[in-house]
Every structure is written in structure tokens, then in C-alpha cells.
C-alpha positions, 0 to 999 in steps of 0.5 A: 164511427161511434162514442157513448158519453153520459149525462143526467136528465132532471126530472122534478128535482130527481136525475135519470141516467142518460146517454148521449150517443154519438154515430159520424156516418161515412155516407150521406150529406153531412147533416146534424140530427138530434133525436130522442125528444129534444126541446128547442134548447137541445136542438140548438145546442147543435150551433153551439157546440159547433161554434165553441168546437171551431173557435177552441181550435177543434174540427167539427165533422163534415159527415152525416151525424145523428145524436141519440138522447137515450132513453128516447122516451123521456122529455130533455130540455136545457143547454145542459147536453152542450157539454156531453156533445161536443165531448162525444162528437170529439171522441167519436173523431179520434180527437179524445182518446182513453187517457187518464180519465175515461169519458165513458165513465165520468157523468157529465154536463154543461153549457157552453159558450160560443168561445169554448167557456163552459157556464152553469148549469142546473141540477149540478147536486143532483147529477153528482147524486147520481153518480154516486148512487151509479157508482160512477168515479165522478163527475164533470161539471163547469167549475162554479157548479164544482162546489155545489157538486162536491156536496155529494160524498163518495164521489170526485168532483172535476171543475172545468172552464173551458172545452180545451181544459176537458179535451186535455184532461181526458187525453191525460196531458193535463191533471185536474185536482178535484174539488175538496169535499165540503164540511156540511155540518161546519157550514151549517154551525157557522150560520147566523140567523138574519133577524134576530128576535131581541131587536122586535120591541114589543110583542110578547105574547107573538113572540111566545105563540112563535115560540110554541109554534117552533117548539111543537112544528104548528101553523100560525096566523098573525092578525093585526094592522099594518106596522106591528111587526108582523113581516119582521116576525115571520123572518126572525121565526126560522132563528129559532128552528132547529138548525138543518140537518145535512141531510135536510140541507142537501133536500133544500138545496137539490130543490134550488138548484133544480130552479137554478137558484144557486149561486155560482161557487156557492155549495150547500143552503145552511139556513132554513128557507124563508118564501114570502110569495106576493098576493098575485101569485099564480097557483102553479107559481105557489104550488108548482107546475108548467109545461114540464113540471117545476117546483113552487114557492111550497117546495121552495119553502121546503123545510123552512117557512111560507110567510103569506102576508095579506092571507085573505087578498090570494085567490081562493084557489091559491088558497086550496090548493096548499091544503094536499101540502098542509097534510102530506108534506109534499106535492104531486104534479101530474101531466099527461106524460106521467107525474112529478113529486116535490118535497113541500114539509113547510111552517105556515106563517100567514099575516092578516089585517082585521079589515081591508082598510087595515084598521081595527074594527070599530062599531057594528059596521066595522066588525061586520066588515071584519067578518066578511074579510075573514070569511074569504078564508075557507073553513078547511085551511083555517082547520089546518092552523092551530095558533091565532094569535094577535100583533097589537099596535106598538105603543110609543114607550116600547117603541122609545124604549131599549129593546129588552124582550127575549132574543133569539139565542134564548128562544132556539135554546128552549125550542131545542129543549122542548124538541128534544124531551119530545123526542124522548117521547115520540121519536123525531114527529114533531107535535103539529104532526101527530093525528088524534089517535097519537094524541089520545096515548100521548096528550096525557090531561091531568084531571083539572086539565081535562075538565077546562078542555070540556068546558072549553069545548061545549061553551065555545061550540068547538068541533072535533078537529078544533079539540085536536088542535087544542090538545097538539098546542097544549103539548108542546106548551107542556114540553117546554115546561118539561112537563109530561102531563098537561096541566091548567097553569 
């Protein structure tokens, strides 16, 4: 007797169809073999399935069993195949028959506990997207993953908590109400920022720099001694960025689901993420990698903010790996068996102290120490960061006075107006992504502004890349003022 059940393979954040085939042979000694490039967790699933079936009151076939995971040339990993294998075995021995739901049409995945409970899996939202793309009527997932999979429109999501519930449902003896569709737009509207700019005392210049960065999608470096609010400013930045669109929220949720960072019962990541890896993080941890490639911090910061505190303390090889995602908005991890692409379109916000000791430089020796410290940063990386701003120490008068600076709501409105103004001119592209040829057309300088920019280039010895950086930031400042031309203030 032979049976087939549909599941999926998680490759990066994308899903591939995986067909679980089970054959019960009438000849040969009792034995269970799993083929199709399974990893250790998949091979061990046989024992979990056996015990879960027995403890749930079902018979485990005492015959020669072959389990094939197709396509056979794609590596399979994780416990996601426990439930599909158990269902396929119960179909093969006749325990599950075609009832109200046809098992072969549903895509399913789930880890089994030894008592038959169905535990959550990684990538449930990807399973839903795969089902929709293939025209499947629905998915069968652990109850803890049902809200996550229900984010995908156009499919029915059946959340199950125990193996017996699955068997009764597939035999048509019980009904499982599909999970209600998720209103992603309403969820996004209800989000609130974790840190408000109004809570940050002083630092008006830094707030202005971050407002310009948010309006134009520019990368930022903040330089200042410890305790001046650099980390707090970075955490407040997502609050003034435009809200995630439903499509962007789906992208971010797929990434977090692929690495198992979605809480049980959570359906969608509605806020722009802020990732702040420690400076001891390795290159694979930041950029992504592993034997089976997985996303790193740059991908977890997709559509949000990557905050690198103590920037010069990061390894030189780590910082150099940031150049590709900053340029392309994605990361490609190559291995012998193939390559995987992860999205990585983020705003880089870096912070550093002026010197290794953290204090501002004093005298010639202090300035030489600062130059050596900043020399740890490569020119090509610094050239990809449009805005450099100082975050000085906050005085006692500012700390003791009530907070009276611009709050997040005010700055967010200004950023939204600037982005709408820019979108009418150049479409969805932000100013931080404009190339030199785009700036030649879109950055219209008044004669006075052109003269001032030429003087800066000549007297400061700035490069062609710096010329483009100045034009990009100037274009954003003009957008904040709703000005078609870049003028001298």
C-alpha cells in the first residue's frame, strides 16, 4: 500500500513543494527507511512518529516501510515532516480514508511530541504562500502557527493541536473551523513606537539629522562620547519612518518565521525591526551563512534599522561584508549545493566614540588617537554612509529641564510629507538610492547653490562620491521644505 502527502522544503525564506511518499511492503523484515537527503532531525522523526502514533491509540505498521521525501536532490532539515509522515503512514494502512477533507490536497507540516501533541514549526507563513501559489485549498499546521499562516490571503488555515484531531478531521468525523483571515492593514495601523523622540532631551542637531535620514532613506553615522543618547536615537528612528505596507510586513515576517523568531500565536511583524548585534558578532552571524544558509542580522533588519554601536570595534571582515547589501539591498550566500538569496534592504545607523577611551580628543596626542581609531573604518564603507552627525554630551541644564523637543508624531508627519513630495517626482525610490545619473536630472540646483557646492568641493578636496552624497542629502532637505529646487538656506 502506498500513500502521498504534500509538505514543503524551506530554502532560505522560500518554499519548495515536498511530496512525502510512504510505501508499506508486504515482504521483507520490518524496517523503516527514510530517503531523500534527510538530515539527522528528519531521520529521528521515525521514532517520534512511532511513539506518537502508539501513544495516540493507533497501530504502527510492523512491515517494511520506505519513506521518500521528494525531490530527492534537495536537502531536508528539521522536524517539520513529523506530521506529514504520520498522516501518510495512517493513510497507507487505511486508518485515514478520504473524508470531508482530501489529505493529498492539503499542504501540511508539524512536529510531533511523544504523546501526539503537534508542536509549532518554522516557516508556516512560507507554507501558506506555497499553498496559494500552487492552488491548494488550504494548509494543516500546528495551532500555534495558525495565526501566522492566516496572514496569507486566499487559503484556508486549519490549526491542529493533536494527532487524533488530525485523523478525525481527515476522516470527516469532526470539523475544524478555519482560522479567521488576518487584517494586516489594521494591525499595522495599531502599532506604536517603542521610543518617542520627545523622551530624548537635547540633541536637536542629531534629531534633525535622523529626520533627514528617514525622509531620504540615508545611512547615518553618529559620533559622540558614551551616554549621550546614540542608542536611544537609533531605537526611536523606526517610529518616524513610514509604516510598513502589508507587503513589506509579509516580507519581514517570512524572514523571522524562517529562523523561528515568531512568537506562538503571533501573526505578523507590524513594526520596522531594529537589530543591534554586538561588536563581537562573526561575519556569518551578521551577513548570514551556515552549512545550510540562514539569514543574518542584515536580513533580520530588512525594511528596518541595523544599528552598529561601537562601529570601529567590529571586525574588519565583518564591516566589509556590509558593502554588498548596502549597495544591492540583498545578500547572496553561495555553497557547493547552490546559492540562496536573502533580502537585506535596511537603513544603517552606526555609532562610535571619538577615541578608544570614549572621551573627546584633547591635544595633539588625543587627535592622533582619534585618527588612528577612525582609520579602522575603510573608505569604501564610509563612502556608503551619507550623513555624519555629532552627538555631544548633554548639559545638566538640558537634562534637568522638561523635554520640549519635537516628538515622534511631529517628525513622522514631516517625513511622510517629504516622501510624498519625492514620490510625485521620482516614484517609489528614496533619495538615498539615487545614482549620479538620476541626481543630474532630479537634483535641480539654483545658481547660488551650485556655486556653494563647487566651493566646498574645491576647498575641501572632496571626491566625486562625496559630490553625489551632498546632492542626495540636499535633495532630501529640499523635499522636507517642499521645494522643487535645491537652494541656499
